[in-house]
N, CA, C, O and CB atoms as a CASP TS submission, in Angstrom:
PFRMAT TS
TARGET T0000
AUTHOR 0000-0000-0000
METHOD Language model
MODEL 1
PARENT N/A
ATOM      1  N   MET     1      22.983  20.534  -8.404  1.00  0.00           N
ATOM      2  CA  MET     1      22.660  19.624  -9.480  1.00  0.00           C
ATOM      3  C   MET     1      22.411  18.196  -8.932  1.00  0.00           C
ATOM      4  O   MET     1      21.479  17.517  -9.364  1.00  0.00           O
ATOM      5  CB  MET     1      23.798  19.619 -10.524  1.00  0.00           C
ATOM      6  N   LEU     2      23.211  17.776  -8.029  1.00  0.00           N
ATOM      7  CA  LEU     2      23.074  16.426  -7.468  1.00  0.00           C
ATOM      8  C   LEU     2      21.720  16.296  -6.763  1.00  0.00           C
ATOM      9  O   LEU     2      21.066  15.258  -6.868  1.00  0.00           O
ATOM     10  CB  LEU     2      24.240  16.117  -6.475  1.00  0.00           C
ATOM     11  N   ASN     3      21.306  17.318  -6.062  1.00  0.00           N
ATOM     12  CA  ASN     3      20.019  17.283  -5.372  1.00  0.00           C
ATOM     13  C   ASN     3      18.872  17.165  -6.385  1.00  0.00           C
ATOM     14  O   ASN     3      17.892  16.460  -6.148  1.00  0.00           O
ATOM     15  CB  ASN     3      19.841  18.548  -4.499  1.00  0.00           C
ATOM     16  N   HIS     4      19.011  17.856  -7.494  1.00  0.00           N
ATOM     17  CA  HIS     4      18.008  17.809  -8.579  1.00  0.00           C
ATOM     18  C   HIS     4      17.934  16.379  -9.143  1.00  0.00           C
ATOM     19  O   HIS     4      16.841  15.857  -9.358  1.00  0.00           O
ATOM     20  CB  HIS     4      18.366  18.838  -9.724  1.00  0.00           C
ATOM     21  N   THR     5      19.063  15.764  -9.376  1.00  0.00           N
ATOM     22  CA  THR     5      19.104  14.393  -9.905  1.00  0.00           C
ATOM     23  C   THR     5      18.478  13.432  -8.920  1.00  0.00           C
ATOM     24  O   THR     5      17.747  12.526  -9.320  1.00  0.00           O
ATOM     25  CB  THR     5      20.548  13.965 -10.215  1.00  0.00           C
ATOM     26  N   LYS     6      18.750  13.611  -7.639  1.00  0.00           N
ATOM     27  CA  LYS     6      18.156  12.740  -6.607  1.00  0.00           C
ATOM     28  C   LYS     6      16.639  12.858  -6.621  1.00  0.00           C
ATOM     29  O   LYS     6      15.938  11.852  -6.512  1.00  0.00           O
ATOM     30  CB  LYS     6      18.703  13.099  -5.202  1.00  0.00           C
ATOM     31  N   LYS     7      16.138  14.047  -6.752  1.00  0.00           N
ATOM     32  CA  LYS     7      14.701  14.288  -6.782  1.00  0.00           C
ATOM     33  C   LYS     7      14.069  13.600  -7.981  1.00  0.00           C
ATOM     34  O   LYS     7      13.020  12.970  -7.852  1.00  0.00           O
ATOM     35  CB  LYS     7      14.407  15.789  -6.815  1.00  0.00           C
ATOM     36  N   ILE     8      14.687  13.713  -9.131  1.00  0.00           N
ATOM     37  CA  ILE     8      14.181  13.054 -10.343  1.00  0.00           C
ATOM     38  C   ILE     8      14.148  11.552 -10.164  1.00  0.00           C
ATOM     39  O   ILE     8      13.182  10.897 -10.556  1.00  0.00           O
ATOM     40  CB  ILE     8      15.040  13.415 -11.558  1.00  0.00           C
ATOM     41  N   LYS     9      15.205  11.000  -9.570  1.00  0.00           N
ATOM     42  CA  LYS     9      15.251   9.563  -9.305  1.00  0.00           C
ATOM     43  C   LYS     9      14.110   9.145  -8.369  1.00  0.00           C
ATOM     44  O   LYS     9      13.489   8.104  -8.579  1.00  0.00           O
ATOM     45  CB  LYS     9      16.614   9.173  -8.695  1.00  0.00           C
ATOM     46  N   GLU    10      13.840   9.931  -7.365  1.00  0.00           N
ATOM     47  CA  GLU    10      12.724   9.627  -6.441  1.00  0.00           C
ATOM     48  C   GLU    10      11.379   9.663  -7.171  1.00  0.00           C
ATOM     49  O   GLU    10      10.503   8.834  -6.924  1.00  0.00           O
ATOM     50  CB  GLU    10      12.708  10.633  -5.259  1.00  0.00           C
ATOM     51  N   ILE    11      11.235  10.622  -8.057  1.00  0.00           N
ATOM     52  CA  ILE    11       9.981  10.735  -8.809  1.00  0.00           C
ATOM     53  C   ILE    11       9.793   9.510  -9.706  1.00  0.00           C
ATOM     54  O   ILE    11       8.699   8.947  -9.755  1.00  0.00           O
ATOM     55  CB  ILE    11       9.967  12.035  -9.659  1.00  0.00           C
ATOM     56  N   TYR    12      10.833   9.095 -10.407  1.00  0.00           N
ATOM     57  CA  TYR    12      10.737   7.888 -11.269  1.00  0.00           C
ATOM     58  C   TYR    12      10.438   6.653 -10.431  1.00  0.00           C
ATOM     59  O   TYR    12       9.638   5.817 -10.851  1.00  0.00           O
ATOM     60  CB  TYR    12      12.052   7.673 -12.070  1.00  0.00           C
ATOM     61  N   GLU    13      11.042   6.514  -9.284  1.00  0.00           N
ATOM     62  CA  GLU    13      10.770   5.365  -8.421  1.00  0.00           C
ATOM     63  C   GLU    13       9.322   5.357  -7.943  1.00  0.00           C
ATOM     64  O   GLU    13       8.695   4.301  -7.857  1.00  0.00           O
ATOM     65  CB  GLU    13      11.714   5.368  -7.220  1.00  0.00           C
ATOM     66  N   ASP    14       8.809   6.512  -7.641  1.00  0.00           N
ATOM     67  CA  ASP    14       7.409   6.610  -7.222  1.00  0.00           C
ATOM     68  C   ASP    14       6.480   6.218  -8.366  1.00  0.00           C
ATOM     69  O   ASP    14       5.505   5.497  -8.156  1.00  0.00           O
ATOM     70  CB  ASP    14       7.087   8.039  -6.738  1.00  0.00           C
ATOM     71  N   ILE    15       6.779   6.687  -9.567  1.00  0.00           N
ATOM     72  CA  ILE    15       5.973   6.314 -10.751  1.00  0.00           C
ATOM     73  C   ILE    15       6.028   4.809 -10.954  1.00  0.00           C
ATOM     74  O   ILE    15       5.008   4.181 -11.240  1.00  0.00           O
ATOM     75  CB  ILE    15       6.480   7.049 -12.032  1.00  0.00           C
ATOM     76  N   GLN    16       7.221   4.224 -10.806  1.00  0.00           N
ATOM     77  CA  GLN    16       7.378   2.783 -10.995  1.00  0.00           C
ATOM     78  C   GLN    16       6.519   2.021  -9.986  1.00  0.00           C
ATOM     79  O   GLN    16       5.825   1.074 -10.358  1.00  0.00           O
ATOM     80  CB  GLN    16       8.864   2.374 -10.856  1.00  0.00           C
ATOM     81  N   ARG    17       6.555   2.411  -8.755  1.00  0.00           N
ATOM     82  CA  ARG    17       5.744   1.735  -7.721  1.00  0.00           C
ATOM     83  C   ARG    17       4.251   1.814  -8.050  1.00  0.00           C
ATOM     84  O   ARG    17       3.527   0.825  -7.935  1.00  0.00           O
ATOM     85  CB  ARG    17       6.009   2.364  -6.331  1.00  0.00           C
ATOM     86  N   LYS    18       3.813   2.979  -8.451  1.00  0.00           N
ATOM     87  CA  LYS    18       2.387   3.165  -8.751  1.00  0.00           C
ATOM     88  C   LYS    18       1.950   2.298  -9.945  1.00  0.00           C
ATOM     89  O   LYS    18       0.888   1.676  -9.910  1.00  0.00           O
ATOM     90  CB  LYS    18       2.094   4.656  -9.045  1.00  0.00           C
ATOM     91  N   ILE    19       2.774   2.264 -10.990  1.00  0.00           N
ATOM     92  CA  ILE    19       2.447   1.470 -12.145  1.00  0.00           C
ATOM     93  C   ILE    19       2.483  -0.022 -11.800  1.00  0.00           C
ATOM     94  O   ILE    19       1.658  -0.795 -12.287  1.00  0.00           O
ATOM     95  CB  ILE    19       3.407   1.784 -13.289  1.00  0.00           C
ATOM     96  N   PHE    20       3.431  -0.416 -10.968  1.00  0.00           N
ATOM     97  CA  PHE    20       3.529  -1.813 -10.543  1.00  0.00           C
ATOM     98  C   PHE    20       2.212  -2.293  -9.928  1.00  0.00           C
ATOM     99  O   PHE    20       1.753  -3.399 -10.215  1.00  0.00           O
ATOM    100  CB  PHE    20       4.678  -1.987  -9.535  1.00  0.00           C
ATOM    101  N   TYR    21       1.624  -1.475  -9.100  1.00  0.00           N
ATOM    102  CA  TYR    21       0.376  -1.870  -8.423  1.00  0.00           C
ATOM    103  C   TYR    21      -0.870  -1.657  -9.290  1.00  0.00           C
ATOM    104  O   TYR    21      -1.924  -2.220  -8.996  1.00  0.00           O
ATOM    105  CB  TYR    21       0.225  -1.088  -7.127  1.00  0.00           C
ATOM    106  N   MET    22      -0.764  -0.862 -10.339  1.00  0.00           N
ATOM    107  CA  MET    22      -1.889  -0.641 -11.227  1.00  0.00           C
ATOM    108  C   MET    22      -2.080  -1.762 -12.235  1.00  0.00           C
ATOM    109  O   MET    22      -3.207  -2.056 -12.633  1.00  0.00           O
ATOM    110  CB  MET    22      -1.715   0.653 -11.946  1.00  0.00           C
ATOM    111  N   ILE    23      -0.999  -2.382 -12.646  1.00  0.00           N
ATOM    112  CA  ILE    23      -1.039  -3.432 -13.657  1.00  0.00           C
ATOM    113  C   ILE    23      -1.088  -4.782 -12.965  1.00  0.00           C
ATOM    114  O   ILE    23      -0.102  -5.197 -12.357  1.00  0.00           O
ATOM    115  CB  ILE    23       0.183  -3.344 -14.606  1.00  0.00           C
ATOM    116  N   PRO    24      -2.220  -5.477 -13.044  1.00  0.00           N
ATOM    117  CA  PRO    24      -2.377  -6.730 -12.267  1.00  0.00           C
ATOM    118  C   PRO    24      -1.605  -7.923 -12.804  1.00  0.00           C
ATOM    119  O   PRO    24      -1.402  -8.902 -12.087  1.00  0.00           O
ATOM    120  CB  PRO    24      -3.815  -7.096 -12.208  1.00  0.00           C
ATOM    121  N   GLU    25      -1.180  -7.855 -14.034  1.00  0.00           N
ATOM    122  CA  GLU    25      -0.472  -8.998 -14.617  1.00  0.00           C
ATOM    123  C   GLU    25       1.035  -8.857 -14.431  1.00  0.00           C
ATOM    124  O   GLU    25       1.565  -7.764 -14.235  1.00  0.00           O
ATOM    125  CB  GLU    25      -0.808  -9.135 -16.109  1.00  0.00           C
ATOM    126  N   LYS    26       1.708 -10.014 -14.502  1.00  0.00           N
ATOM    127  CA  LYS    26       3.159  -9.992 -14.410  1.00  0.00           C
ATOM    128  C   LYS    26       3.762  -9.357 -15.653  1.00  0.00           C
ATOM    129  O   LYS    26       3.288  -9.590 -16.765  1.00  0.00           O
ATOM    130  CB  LYS    26       3.707 -11.407 -14.215  1.00  0.00           C
ATOM    131  N   TRP    27       4.779  -8.575 -15.473  1.00  0.00           N
ATOM    132  CA  TRP    27       5.446  -7.946 -16.600  1.00  0.00           C
ATOM    133  C   TRP    27       6.953  -7.933 -16.328  1.00  0.00           C
ATOM    134  O   TRP    27       7.398  -7.842 -15.184  1.00  0.00           O
ATOM    135  CB  TRP    27       4.902  -6.500 -16.840  1.00  0.00           C
ATOM    136  N   ASP    28       7.704  -8.026 -17.394  1.00  0.00           N
ATOM    137  CA  ASP    28       9.159  -8.048 -17.294  1.00  0.00           C
ATOM    138  C   ASP    28       9.780  -6.703 -17.619  1.00  0.00           C
ATOM    139  O   ASP    28      10.838  -6.350 -17.098  1.00  0.00           O
ATOM    140  CB  ASP    28       9.724  -9.100 -18.209  1.00  0.00           C
ATOM    141  N   LYS    29       9.114  -5.958 -18.484  1.00  0.00           N
ATOM    142  CA  LYS    29       9.671  -4.673 -18.904  1.00  0.00           C
ATOM    143  C   LYS    29       8.571  -3.619 -18.912  1.00  0.00           C
ATOM    144  O   LYS    29       7.395  -3.911 -19.127  1.00  0.00           O
ATOM    145  CB  LYS    29      10.330  -4.785 -20.303  1.00  0.00           C
ATOM    146  N   LEU    30       8.985  -2.421 -18.677  1.00  0.00           N
ATOM    147  CA  LEU    30       8.090  -1.292 -18.736  1.00  0.00           C
ATOM    148  C   LEU    30       8.800  -0.180 -19.501  1.00  0.00           C
ATOM    149  O   LEU    30       9.918   0.194 -19.149  1.00  0.00           O
ATOM    150  CB  LEU    30       7.661  -0.828 -17.309  1.00  0.00           C
ATOM    151  N   TYR    31       8.171   0.344 -20.530  1.00  0.00           N
ATOM    152  CA  TYR    31       8.741   1.436 -21.293  1.00  0.00           C
ATOM    153  C   TYR    31       7.990   2.688 -20.938  1.00  0.00           C
ATOM    154  O   TYR    31       6.767   2.745 -21.061  1.00  0.00           O
ATOM    155  CB  TYR    31       8.688   1.163 -22.812  1.00  0.00           C
ATOM    156  N   LEU    32       8.698   3.669 -20.508  1.00  0.00           N
ATOM    157  CA  LEU    32       8.077   4.911 -20.088  1.00  0.00           C
ATOM    158  C   LEU    32       8.745   6.070 -20.817  1.00  0.00           C
ATOM    159  O   LEU    32       9.967   6.218 -20.811  1.00  0.00           O
ATOM    160  CB  LEU    32       8.173   5.090 -18.552  1.00  0.00           C
ATOM    161  N   TYR    33       7.921   6.867 -21.431  1.00  0.00           N
ATOM    162  CA  TYR    33       8.430   8.068 -22.086  1.00  0.00           C
ATOM    163  C   TYR    33       8.027   9.242 -21.250  1.00  0.00           C
ATOM    164  O   TYR    33       6.868   9.352 -20.848  1.00  0.00           O
ATOM    165  CB  TYR    33       7.904   8.211 -23.541  1.00  0.00           C
ATOM    166  N   SER    34       8.949  10.113 -20.981  1.00  0.00           N
ATOM    167  CA  SER    34       8.634  11.303 -20.192  1.00  0.00           C
ATOM    168  C   SER    34       9.496  12.464 -20.663  1.00  0.00           C
ATOM    169  O   SER    34      10.530  12.279 -21.305  1.00  0.00           O
ATOM    170  CB  SER    34       8.849  11.042 -18.679  1.00  0.00           C
ATOM    171  N   SER    35       9.063  13.607 -20.342  1.00  0.00           N
ATOM    172  CA  SER    35       9.833  14.799 -20.610  1.00  0.00           C
ATOM    173  C   SER    35       9.709  15.763 -19.413  1.00  0.00           C
ATOM    174  O   SER    35       8.694  15.802 -18.717  1.00  0.00           O
ATOM    175  CB  SER    35       9.355  15.474 -21.927  1.00  0.00           C
ATOM    176  N   VAL    36      10.746  16.506 -19.215  1.00  0.00           N
ATOM    177  CA  VAL    36      10.790  17.424 -18.077  1.00  0.00           C
ATOM    178  C   VAL    36      10.886  18.846 -18.657  1.00  0.00           C
ATOM    179  O   VAL    36      11.736  19.143 -19.496  1.00  0.00           O
ATOM    180  CB  VAL    36      12.016  17.099 -17.103  1.00  0.00           C
ATOM    181  N   LEU    37      10.011  19.678 -18.191  1.00  0.00           N
ATOM    182  CA  LEU    37      10.023  21.053 -18.619  1.00  0.00           C
ATOM    183  C   LEU    37      10.530  21.942 -17.490  1.00  0.00           C
ATOM    184  O   LEU    37      10.040  21.861 -16.363  1.00  0.00           O
ATOM    185  CB  LEU    37       8.630  21.488 -19.073  1.00  0.00           C
ATOM    186  N   ASP    38      11.478  22.762 -17.782  1.00  0.00           N
ATOM    187  CA  ASP    38      11.955  23.679 -16.755  1.00  0.00           C
ATOM    188  C   ASP    38      11.035  24.880 -16.713  1.00  0.00           C
ATOM    189  O   ASP    38      10.827  25.547 -17.727  1.00  0.00           O
ATOM    190  CB  ASP    38      13.420  24.112 -17.020  1.00  0.00           C
ATOM    191  N   LYS    39      10.495  25.153 -15.563  1.00  0.00           N
ATOM    192  CA  LYS    39       9.640  26.302 -15.365  1.00  0.00           C
ATOM    193  C   LYS    39      10.270  27.231 -14.338  1.00  0.00           C
ATOM    194  O   LYS    39      10.794  26.770 -13.324  1.00  0.00           O
ATOM    195  CB  LYS    39       8.234  25.868 -14.923  1.00  0.00           C
ATOM    196  N   PRO    40      10.224  28.494 -14.582  1.00  0.00           N
ATOM    197  CA  PRO    40      10.806  29.405 -13.579  1.00  0.00           C
ATOM    198  C   PRO    40       9.963  29.372 -12.295  1.00  0.00           C
ATOM    199  O   PRO    40       8.738  29.261 -12.339  1.00  0.00           O
ATOM    200  CB  PRO    40      10.893  30.868 -14.139  1.00  0.00           C
ATOM    201  N   ASP    41      10.628  29.468 -11.200  1.00  0.00           N
ATOM    202  CA  ASP    41       9.924  29.507  -9.899  1.00  0.00           C
ATOM    203  C   ASP    41       9.121  30.783  -9.806  1.00  0.00           C
ATOM    204  O   ASP    41       9.571  31.855 -10.210  1.00  0.00           O
ATOM    205  CB  ASP    41      10.925  29.410  -8.705  1.00  0.00           C
ATOM    206  N   LYS    42       7.935  30.650  -9.272  1.00  0.00           N
ATOM    207  CA  LYS    42       7.100  31.834  -9.101  1.00  0.00           C
ATOM    208  C   LYS    42       7.104  32.313  -7.685  1.00  0.00           C
ATOM    209  O   LYS    42       6.449  33.305  -7.367  1.00  0.00           O
ATOM    210  CB  LYS    42       5.693  31.559  -9.534  1.00  0.00           C
TER
END
């Protein structure tokens, strides 16, 4: 479970970095809505 949480944190940090460089203006807050779907491994 801890490994799963670490991976999710890494994904959110990656998204944050990408959005930071996509938005050229200064911003103080960012609201992000996301959902995670569990899919069985194939």
